[in-house]
Phi, psi and omega in degrees: 000127178278118185270351178058042179260355183302130177071001174279156190244131185227147172255130176235119177270146184061037191268017179244004180212154174055228181299319180299319179296319179296321178294315179301312181297319180296318178296317179297325179293340177265012178068026175277166173257135187230126170259115181260124175256121186218152174240018181291155176302151184303321181297321179292320178296316179298319178297319178297316183295332177294341180273353181259113183287310180256106184267007184286343183251014180229139174231147179240145171228124184262142177154161181279114183295341179281349176286136182301128178095345183294321180295325176296319178297322179299312180296316179299321179295321179295317180293318179298320185278320190236348173086359179186177177221121179256347179190152177236129174247104176278110186228332188297140177163173181208140174281099191263007176057038174276090185261190182297330184273348184276345171101164183301323181297315179295323179297313180296320179297322179297319177296320177298320184283328190249345187237310192301323182289339174299314178293311186302315184295316179294322178304311183284333181276347190304315180302324182282327176292325176295320179297325186259358190050055190280191184226145179239131175240124174256115175278110181257220181196152174300338180301331178297333182258327188255339193071168179216328183096128176077016182214056184303316183297310181297315180298317179297318179296315182292323175294320178296324178299322178293319178296318179296326179301313179290319181297313181292323178301320178291314184292326189259357179304321179298341180260009180059031174263124181264143181226122181222160178238146174243134183245096173288159173242262181262099184247129183279081175263167175303325179292321178294320178297321176302316180296316179299323184291350177283343181277155181299323179231084184303321182294321178294319178298316179297318180297319179296317179294320183296332179295344178271003182248101191303319185275103176086352181049050182209163175290154170287147176265153175303327181294330178289325174293318180297321181298318178293322178300313181296321177299315182287335174284333188276165179283000172290342176249040192294346178240029180244117179206154179073019185261146171252111187253118178270114175253088193209016180064023179084011185304316185276318193259351179251159179293119182291345176295345179300334182269002185246000000 
């Protein structure tokens, strides 16, 4: 399927690791231009860049998106580098375990890290998205629907992202700007692998978790999240907006007993 993304310009936050890296690579494979905003360590960024053969269509801007003004710099850099914006992928964030017992300060910091830059980036990119009738993708999480325990800040941020998806879809429909959210569940990213390796028997732990995923009894891959992202960014989904799409092998909506 031809997605017609060639030469179009996209911003991807957190685009050098995990799901974000898969989205960046997928866009580049479609001949798109990508501005990656990241706060990853320099070694990780350098490692990611070694995986990109043609670097002429990618630009990076380093910095903490929760710092005031950083999102404006990201948008300005994209315009300077590529001349327009056809889509924004809000992806950056971290499950920081800011729960009820960690206190108000940790909760507020979690919202700053996981939510505020979603709004800020779209705010500054909006004039350019109106020009291109662009698309916005908010990468949320199954935690917004299921809860997890011990992570109030992250859950609140992810739930708010879903609310903003519907709100923005309503507000921006007159400008033909589509807004959708993707909800990953158990995705085998390097960070997830790191977490698994903390267990005495990582393979057994992975197998136990996979039994809760009805379709294929396996984790979702970052590339599967990226494929849905590209479809929703493309004009092949031209009448899809305000949707929360779970790419999770049925983890949230199907009976997990199916794997047992």
